[in-house]
N, C-alpha and C positions, 0 to 999 in steps of 0.2 A: 122779227127780233127773237130770241128764245128765250121763254120764261126762264129764269133765275130755281132751283128750290130754296126753299124758303128754311133757313137752319139758324137758328139761334147763334149768335158771335162767337159766347163760349164755346159752343160745339164744337165750330169750325177752328177755333185756335188748338182747342184738344187733339181734335185729329191731325192737323196739321204739326202741333207739337210729338204727338203719336207718330206720325209718318216717318218725318227727322230722327228721333229715337232708334226707328228698326233699320234706316240706312245707317245709322251709326254702329250696333252691332252686328251689321253685314261686317265693317272694317273689320281686320286682324288686327291690326296694330293696337289694340285694348288692353291694358290688363285686366286678371283677374276682377279685381275690385270696381274696374269702371264698368264691365260687363254685368257684376253682379247690380250697381249699382243702377243701370238702365234698365235689366231685366226686369226691376223690384219697381221701377217707373212707369213702365208699360204695360205692366199687369194691373197698376194701381190707375194708368189712365182706360186702360182696358174696360176697368169693372165700373170706372167714371163714366165713360161712354155705352154701358151694357151690352161691351163686345164681348162679355166672359161666359 
């Protein structure tokens, strides 16, 4: 059985949310307002996860 990395639940959820938002940003059908909001949320999550 493989060992699972120990990641706090909140960090895991934030990481999954970040991946979801990045997938949404890759879509072409976003309005400029939606894109700006997603980009701001991505930046905030990246900062929270020390990815900036």
